[in-house]
C-alpha positions in Angstrom: 140.2 160.5 56.1 139.8 158.9 52.8 143.2 157.1 53.0 141.3 155.3 56.2 137.7 154.8 54.7 139.1 153.1 51.8 140.6 150.1 53.4 137.6 149.8 55.3 134.7 149.5 52.3 137.7 146.9 50.5 137.5 144.9 53.4 133.5 145.2 53.8 133.1 144.1 50.4 134.9 141.3 50.3 133.1 140.0 53.9 130.2 140.3 51.9 131.2 138.8 48.5 132.6 135.5 51.2 129.3 135.6 53.1 127.3 135.4 49.5 129.8 132.5 48.2 129.1 130.6 51.8 125.4 131.2 51.5 125.3 129.7 47.9 127.1 126.8 49.0 125.4 126.2 51.6 122.3 126.2 49.6 123.4 124.0 46.9 125.1 121.0 49.7 121.9 121.1 51.0 120.1 120.9 47.5 122.5 117.9 46.6 122.2 115.9 50.1 118.5 115.8 49.5 118.5 114.5 46.6 120.7 111.7 47.9 118.2 111.1 50.7 115.7 110.9 47.9 117.4 108.6 45.7 117.5 110.7 43.6 120.7 110.0 42.2 120.8 111.3 38.7 119.8 114.9 39.6 121.8 114.7 42.7 124.9 113.9 40.6 124.2 117.2 38.4 123.8 119.1 42.0 127.3 118.0 43.0 128.7 119.0 39.5 127.3 121.9 39.9 129.0 122.8 43.3 132.3 121.4 41.6 132.2 123.9 39.0 131.3 126.7 41.0 133.9 125.5 44.0 136.7 123.1 41.9 138.6 122.5 44.8 135.7 121.6 47.1 137.5 118.2 48.7 133.6 117.1 50.6 132.1 117.6 47.3 134.5 115.8 45.4 134.2 112.9 47.9 130.5 112.9 47.8 130.3 112.8 44.5 132.9 109.5 44.2 130.6 107.8 47.2 127.6 108.6 44.9 129.4 106.7 41.7 130.7 103.6 44.0 127.0 103.1 45.0 125.4 103.4 41.6 128.2 101.6 40.4 129.7 104.2 38.0 133.4 103.1 37.9 134.2 104.8 34.8 132.9 107.9 36.4 135.1 107.6 39.4 138.1 106.6 37.9 137.7 109.8 35.5 136.7 111.9 38.9 139.7 110.6 40.3 141.8 111.8 37.2 140.3 114.6 36.7 141.1 116.1 40.7 144.1 114.2 41.0 146.5 117.5 41.5 143.4 118.7 44.2 143.4 115.7 46.3 145.9 114.7 48.8 148.1 111.4 48.1 146.1 110.1 50.8 142.6 110.1 49.9 143.6 109.6 46.5 145.1 106.6 47.7 141.8 105.7 49.7 139.7 106.5 46.7 141.8 104.1 44.1 141.2 101.2 46.6 137.7 101.5 47.0 137.7 101.6 43.5 139.4 98.3 42.9 137.5 96.6 45.4 134.2 98.1 43.4 135.1 96.1 40.2 136.5 93.0 42.2 140.1 93.6 41.4 141.1 92.2 44.3 144.8 92.1 43.2 145.7 95.3 42.8 143.1 96.7 45.4 145.7 94.3 47.8 148.5 95.9 46.3 147.5 99.6 46.8 146.8 98.5 49.9 150.0 97.5 51.6 151.5 100.4 50.1 148.9 102.4 51.6 149.8 100.5 55.2 153.3 101.2 55.0 153.0 104.9 54.5 150.4 105.2 57.6 152.2 101.9 59.8 151.3 103.4 62.8 147.8 104.9 62.3 145.7 102.6 63.6 142.9 104.3 62.1 144.1 103.7 58.7 144.0 100.3 59.2 140.4 100.2 60.2 139.5 102.5 57.4 141.1 100.3 55.1 139.4 96.9 56.3 136.1 98.8 56.3 136.6 98.9 52.3 136.9 95.5 52.0 134.2 94.5 54.7 131.2 96.7 52.8 131.8 94.3 49.8 132.0 91.1 52.0 135.5 90.7 51.4 136.4 89.5 54.7 139.4 87.4 54.4 141.3 90.9 53.0 139.7 92.3 56.1 140.7 89.9 58.6 144.6 90.6 57.0 144.5 93.8 57.7 143.8 93.9 61.2 146.6 91.0 61.6 149.1 93.1 59.7 148.0 95.9 61.9 148.6 93.8 65.2 152.0 92.5 63.9 152.9 95.9 63.3 152.1 97.6 66.4 153.0 95.1 68.2 149.6 95.1 70.2 147.8 91.5 70.2 144.9 93.0 71.8 143.7 94.9 68.7 140.2 94.7 66.8 139.0 91.5 69.0 135.6 92.3 68.1 136.5 93.3 64.1 138.2 90.3 63.3 135.9 88.2 65.0 132.5 89.8 63.4 134.6 89.2 59.5 135.3 85.1 60.7 131.9 85.1 61.5 130.3 86.2 58.6 132.7 84.8 56.3 131.6 81.2 58.2 135.5 81.2 60.0 134.0 80.0 63.3 136.6 78.8 65.1 138.4 81.8 64.8 135.7 84.6 64.9 134.8 81.9 68.7 138.2 82.6 69.5 138.4 86.6 68.9 134.7 87.4 70.5 136.1 85.6 74.0 138.9 87.7 73.4 137.0 90.3 73.2 134.7 89.7 75.8 138.0 89.0 78.0 138.5 93.3 77.4 134.9 93.9 77.2 133.1 92.1 80.0 129.4 94.4 79.5 129.2 92.7 75.9 128.7 89.8 77.4 124.7 88.9 75.6 126.4 90.4 72.3 129.0 87.3 72.6 126.5 85.3 73.8 124.0 85.6 70.3 127.3 85.1 68.5 128.0 82.1 70.0 124.5 80.8 69.8 124.2 81.6 66.2 127.7 79.7 65.4 126.5 76.6 68.1 123.6 76.3 66.0 124.7 75.7 63.2 128.0 73.7 64.5 126.9 71.6 67.8 130.4 70.7 67.8 132.1 74.1 68.4 131.1 73.5 72.1 134.1 71.6 73.0 136.0 74.7 71.4 134.4 76.9 73.6 135.0 74.8 76.5 138.5 74.8 76.0 138.5 79.0 75.9 136.7 79.0 79.0 139.3 76.5 80.9 141.7 78.5 79.6 140.3 81.6 80.7 140.4 83.5 84.1 137.2 85.3 83.3 134.0 85.0 84.7 132.3 86.3 81.9 133.6 83.5 79.8 133.1 80.9 81.7 129.3 82.5 82.3 129.2 82.7 78.3 130.0 78.9 78.1 127.5 77.8 80.7 124.9 80.1 78.8 125.6 78.0 75.9 125.5 74.7 77.2 121.6 75.6 78.7 121.0 76.5 75.0 122.0 73.9 73.7 119.7 72.0 76.8 123.0 70.1 78.3 121.3 70.9 81.4 123.6 68.8 83.6 127.1 70.2 82.2 125.8 73.9 82.3 124.5 73.0 86.3 128.4 71.8 86.7 129.5 74.9 85.2 127.0 77.5 87.0 128.2 75.8 89.9 131.5 77.8 89.6 130.3 81.2 89.1 128.9 83.9 91.4 125.6 83.6 93.8 123.6 85.4 91.4 124.4 83.1 88.2 124.0 80.1 89.7 120.4 81.4 91.9 119.4 83.0 87.9 120.1 79.3 86.8 118.0 77.6 89.1 115.0 80.2 88.7 115.0 79.4 85.1 115.1 75.8 85.9 112.1 76.0 87.9 110.2 78.2 85.7 110.9 75.7 82.8 109.5 72.6 85.2 113.1 71.3 85.4 112.3 70.6 88.8 115.0 67.4 89.9 117.8 69.8 88.3 116.2 72.7 90.1 116.7 71.0 93.7 120.1 70.1 92.9 121.1 73.8 91.7 119.1 74.9 95.2 121.6 72.6 97.2 124.7 74.0 96.0 123.2 77.6 96.8 122.8 76.3 100.5 126.5 75.5 100.6 127.5 79.0 99.6 127.6 82.3 101.4 123.9 83.7 101.6 121.4 85.6 103.3 118.9 84.6 105.9 116.1 85.5 103.0 117.9 83.8 100.1 117.9 80.8 101.9 114.2 81.2 103.4 113.5 81.6 99.3 115.6 78.3 98.3 114.0 76.1 100.9 110.1 77.5 99.8 111.1 76.6 96.3 112.9 73.5 97.0 110.0 72.1 99.1 107.1 73.2 96.0 109.5 71.2 93.6 109.4 67.8 95.7 105.7 68.5 96.2 105.8 68.8 92.4 107.5 65.3 92.4 105.7 63.3 94.6 108.6 63.3 96.9 106.5 64.4 100.0 109.2 63.4 102.3 111.8 65.3 101.2 109.4 68.5 100.8 108.5 68.2 104.5 111.9 67.9 105.9 112.9 71.1 103.7 110.1 73.0 105.2 111.0 71.7 108.7 114.0 74.1 108.0 111.6 77.2 108.6 108.7 76.0 111.0 108.3 72.8 113.2 104.9 71.3 112.7 105.0 69.4 115.9 105.7 72.2 118.3 104.2 74.7 116.2 106.9 76.9 116.2 109.0 79.0 113.9 112.7 79.0 113.3 114.0 82.2 115.5 116.4 82.6 112.4 113.3 83.5 110.4 112.3 87.1 111.5 110.5 87.4 108.3 107.1 86.2 108.7 106.5 85.5 105.0 109.0 82.4 104.9 106.6 80.9 108.0 103.4 81.8 106.1 104.3 80.2 102.9 105.6 77.3 104.6 102.6 76.4 106.4 100.6 76.7 102.9 102.7 74.4 101.2 102.5 72.1 104.0 98.7 72.4 103.9 99.1 71.5 100.1 101.7 68.7 101.0 99.1 67.5 103.7 96.1 67.2 101.1 98.5 65.8 98.3 98.9 62.9 100.9 95.1 62.7 101.8 95.6 63.4 105.4 92.7 63.8 107.9 91.1 67.1 107.0 91.6 68.6 110.6 95.2 68.4 109.9 94.7 70.6 106.9 92.7 72.9 108.6 95.4 73.4 111.3 98.0 74.1 109.2 96.2 76.9 107.7 95.3 78.4 110.5 98.5 78.0 111.6 99.8 80.0 108.2 96.7 82.6 109.7 98.6 82.8 112.9 101.5 84.6 110.7 99.8 86.3 108.6 101.6 89.8 108.0 98.5 91.9 106.4 95.1 91.4 105.3 95.9 89.8 101.2 97.2 87.1 103.5 94.5 86.7 105.6 92.3 86.7 102.0 94.6 83.8 101.0 94.0 81.5 104.1 90.6 82.3 103.9 89.9 80.8 100.6 91.9 78.0 100.8 89.9 76.9 104.2 86.5 77.8 102.2 88.0 75.5 99.4 88.8 72.8 101.6 85.4 72.8 103.4 83.5 72.9 99.7 85.9 69.7 98.9 84.5 67.9 101.6 80.7 68.9 101.2 81.2 71.2 104.3 79.2 73.8 102.4 77.5 75.8 105.5 81.4 76.4 106.8 82.6 77.8 103.7 79.2 79.9 103.3 79.6 81.3 106.5 83.3 82.2 106.1 82.7 83.5 102.3 80.3 86.2 104.1 82.8 87.5 106.0 84.9 87.7 103.2 85.9 90.8 101.8 84.7 90.5 98.3 86.7 93.7 97.1 90.1 91.2 97.8 90.0 88.8 94.8 86.0 89.3 93.7 86.6 86.4 90.8 87.3 84.3 93.5 84.6 84.8 95.7 81.8 84.5 92.7 83.6 81.7 92.1 83.0 79.8 95.4 79.7 81.4 95.7 79.0 79.5 92.3 80.5 76.3 93.1 78.2 76.2 96.7 75.3 77.1 95.3 75.5 74.7 92.3 75.8 72.0 95.0 72.7 73.2 96.6 71.2 72.7 93.4 70.1 75.6 93.3 70.5 76.4 89.1 69.0 79.8 88.2 70.8 81.3 91.3 74.3 79.6 90.2 73.4 81.0 86.5 72.9 84.6 88.1 76.3 84.0 89.7 78.9 82.1 86.3 77.0 85.3 84.6 78.1 88.3 87.2 82.0 86.6 87.0 81.9 86.7 83.1 80.6 90.2 83.1 83.4 91.7 85.6 86.1 89.6 85.6 86.2 88.0 81.8 89.8 87.7 81.9 90.0 85.3 85.3 91.3 81.9 84.7 87.8 80.8 86.8 85.8 82.0 83.9 86.7 79.0 82.0 86.8 76.8 84.4 83.1 77.7 85.3 82.2 77.5 82.1 83.3 74.0 81.1 81.5 72.5 84.1 78.5 74.4 83.4 78.1 73.0 80.4 79.0 69.6 81.7 76.2 69.9 84.1 73.6 71.1 81.6 74.4 67.8 79.7 74.0 65.5 82.7 70.5 65.2 85.1 69.8 63.8 88.8 72.6 61.9 89.9 74.6 62.2 87.4 75.4 66.0 87.9 76.1 65.2 91.7 78.8 62.6 90.9 80.3 64.8 88.4 80.3 67.8 90.9 82.1 65.2 93.2 84.4 64.4 90.8 85.1 68.4 90.6 85.5 68.4 94.5 87.9 65.5 94.5 89.9 67.4 92.1 89.5 70.4 94.2 91.5 68.5 97.3 93.8 67.0 95.1 92.6 63.5 95.2 93.6 63.3 91.6 93.1 60.0 91.4 90.0 59.5 92.7 88.5 62.5 90.6 89.4 60.7 87.7 87.8 57.2 88.6 84.6 58.6 89.4 84.7 60.5 85.7 85.1 57.2 83.8 82.9 55.5 86.0 79.9 58.0 85.3 80.9 58.1 81.8 80.8 54.6 80.9 77.3 54.3 83.0 75.5 57.0 81.3 77.4 56.3 77.6 78.7 59.7 77.3 82.2 59.6 75.1 82.8 64.0 75.3 83.1 62.7 79.2 84.9 59.8 78.9 87.6 61.9 76.9 87.5 65.3 79.8 
């Protein structure tokens, strides 16, 4: 029995001793790492030395202390550490420490000799090349890191290696032609990195716009859609919009569509129209085609190309027959087309009844209450603009106030002001300010109200006439009226308006 128990007791004691050592080592590690995190480097150094005093062969502790010495610029202490533990350190780690120390001391010739020797020993290990290059990159010795990556390519016979890494090193060393080549190769291999590459190219082209020619050559020789897109994006960012459009026209539909919409948003209507025309020649569904017709017509309207706008909308509706193209089963397209045609008629100064007929055509194809409200408010605006205050008020009363309440108060105010019910108009303006302070109508009416307060009698009516002209898109008449009024009453502020 004693013979059996004795070995068990020895094993238990050994396990307890190991556990105690492990716990102590863990505590010492945590203390040292906490000091490192708090940048208490002197205390951290003592803590790691304490670990090594108790656990002399601990490679992790040696590594932590070595990195601490590099971080704090204690090159001599780092060198002594390597000498002290050279018999403990594996050959590869000892060589890595020596290379890092030479780089830290800017001994590039020595560092490069050691690096070449290291690469000969570990020539087939791709990760070793990345490790060595990283040492040089951390100290901004990018030329050396590029040489290491190129050595890896040659040794391993793989030209696809380290595109992004070489690109980054070349970028940070301002070797932009090389960086561009490597980033494009990286994008060809990793298409998901389009925005990263695009941003890098944007920086380079911002410093050297002539590099766009290099990018053009790379894009033309590549079969990658992403590479061609990044070239188009770069042209767009450089405001070479005509060239950008030519490139986008070679890209898939969704890319050209996004570019066309961007042109519309930025007010480049002529180019947007050209882009939309390009899309109409592609294989697109009827809903996409309808959206293009509407946006193109609005662009023509802003350019005052009224005949082109009307011709474009005729693809959706026939205004003479009051019919909708049967291909457009979604009523949204006909509804929007009639609204634009009503605006077009107003801009052209057509008869009021023509505008009202077009708005009623829109109401006939309205899909929901929101569409109905939109038509009603446009009719109210038209009635007000043509001094038909009773019709405007009657329609306003039946319009549900919960639908765009700020717009409802806006027209109530205008009608009341036109009838010279000043106190009631002030009450409505206050209600609008309180209930919808962020509404665009607030600033508009406050400006009008201030101007009206500075005028009297016929002058107020004349200013309100100019406002009505503006609502009905008779801008020239509105401007003439304000100028005439300003000159007559000698009001410089009104003239500036």
